[in-house]
N, C-alpha and C positions, 0 to 999 in steps of 0.2 A: 954679355949676351943673355937674353931672357928666354926662358922656356915656358911653354904653356903649362897650366896647372894640372892638366890631365897627365902630363909626363912626369912632373916633379912630385906630385902628390899621389899618383897612382889612381886618380879618379877616372870614372868611365866617361866616355864621350858618346852621345846618342844624337844622330842626325836623321831627318826624315825628308823624303820627297813626296809631297802630297800625302795621301792616306795609304799608299800602296807599297812603299819601300822604306826600309829602316836599316841604318848602319849603326853598329855598336862596336866600340873599341874598348879594350881593357876590361873585358868580362872574365869571370873566373870559371863558371860552369853552367851547364844547361840542366835545370831541375825538372822541368815538364816540357814535353814537346808533342803536340798533336795539331791537327788542322784548324782548331778553334782557340787554342791557348798555348803560349810559350812563356815559361817562367825561367828567368836567367838570374844567376847570382853574380853581382858585381861587388866591388869593395864596400862592405857593410850596407849593401842595398840589394833588395830583391826587386827585380823588374818584372811585372806581370803584363803581358801583351795579349789582348783578346781580339778576335775578329773572325773572319771566314777565309777559308782556303789559305791559311798561313803555311808558309814553307820556308825553311832555312835554305837559302839559295847557295850560300857558301859560308864556311867558317874555318878559322885557324886557331892558333893558340891565343891570340889577342883580338881578333876582328871577326865580326859576323855580319852577314847580309841576310835580311829577312824580307820576304815579299808576301803579299796577300791583301785582303781588305781589312785594314787595321781600324778597329772601332774604339779601342780603350787601352790606355797605358797607365799603370799604377806603380808608384815607387814606394816600397815599404822599407823604412830604415830599421836596421837591426842594432 
């Protein structure tokens, strides 16, 4: 049986629907959160999301749903 790399390596998984919805799995913490920018720490990567009317719709210990007008996503390796 094979497992996806996000499970076996602890990598994050990011999915989007259009520019309005984002799902993130396997994140570690929220570093910055306001309606124009969300910065999230994932395994050895900082994920910066910028746009307008950003809102964390739901989050748990490993999964997050974000909505808003997403204009920019940057991955910063650490």
